[in-house]
C-alpha positions in Angstrom: -8.9 -13.3 -25.1 -8.9 -15.0 -21.6 -12.3 -15.0 -19.6 -12.8 -12.9 -16.6 -12.7 -16.1 -14.4 -9.3 -17.0 -15.8 -7.9 -13.4 -15.3 -9.2 -13.5 -11.6 -7.7 -16.9 -11.1 -4.2 -15.4 -12.5 -4.7 -12.2 -10.2 -5.4 -14.4 -7.1 -2.4 -16.6 -7.9 0.0 -13.6 -8.2 -1.4 -12.1 -5.1 -0.9 -15.3 -3.4 2.8 -15.3 -4.5 3.4 -11.7 -3.5 1.9 -12.2 -0.2 4.3 -15.1 0.5 7.3 -12.8 -0.6 6.0 -10.1 1.7 5.9 -12.7 4.5 9.5 -13.4 3.9 10.4 -9.9 3.9 8.5 -9.1 7.1 10.6 -11.8 8.9 13.9 -10.5 7.5 15.8 -8.6 10.3 18.3 -7.1 7.7 15.4 -4.9 6.4 14.5 -1.7 8.4 11.6 -2.0 10.6 9.5 0.3 8.4 9.6 -1.9 5.4 9.2 -5.1 7.5 6.1 -3.6 9.2 4.6 -2.7 5.8 5.2 -6.2 4.2 3.6 -7.7 7.4 0.5 -5.4 6.9 0.3 -6.5 3.4 0.3 -10.3 4.6 -2.4 -9.5 7.1 -4.6 -7.8 4.5 -4.1 -10.6 2.2 -5.0 -13.2 4.9 -8.2 -11.5 5.7 -9.1 -11.5 2.0 -8.3 -15.3 1.5 -11.8 -16.7 2.6 -13.4 -14.3 -0.1 -10.9 -14.7 -3.1 -12.7 -16.2 -6.2 -16.2 -15.8 -4.4 -16.4 -12.2 -3.2 -18.3 -9.3 -4.2 -17.2 -6.2 -6.1 -15.8 -4.7 -3.0 -13.7 -7.8 -2.2 -12.5 -7.9 -5.9 -11.4 -4.1 -5.6 -9.7 -4.6 -2.3 -7.7 -7.5 -3.6 -6.7 -5.7 -6.8 -5.7 -2.5 -4.7 -3.5 -4.8 -2.6 -1.9 -6.2 -5.6 -1.0 -2.9 -7.1 0.2 -1.5 -3.6 2.4 -4.6 -3.2 4.0 -4.4 -6.7 4.7 -0.6 -6.0 6.2 -1.4 -2.6 8.7 -4.2 -4.0 11.0 -1.6 -5.8 11.7 -0.1 -2.3 13.4 -3.3 -1.4 15.5 -3.4 -4.4 16.6 0.3 -3.9 18.2 -0.7 -0.7 21.9 -1.1 -1.1 22.9 -4.7 0.0 26.6 -5.6 0.5 28.1 -9.1 1.3 29.4 -9.2 4.8 32.8 -10.4 3.4 34.2 -8.2 0.6 37.5 -10.0 0.4 36.8 -11.5 -2.7 35.1 -8.7 -4.4 38.0 -8.4 -7.2 37.3 -12.1 -8.1 35.2 -12.7 -11.3 31.9 -14.3 -10.8 31.8 -17.9 -11.6 
């Protein structure tokens, strides 16, 4: 079984990647403002934790873990949005 330190490193890595995704979503004008704002709030919260990640106390650890869970629950909302290509003229053609 992996050590607690290795698990924490994995969580920090995943949280950093999820924050980067949220950063891209926050800047995507095709998403509703509510979703962009929520993604931006996640990025701000992550950025406030960065100095403490890997060195923080139990409170920081709990906040980072909570953020990880909230982001993973948020992402399906993005997937539920219907996205259609701007040009449907080739919609009947098979995919390459």
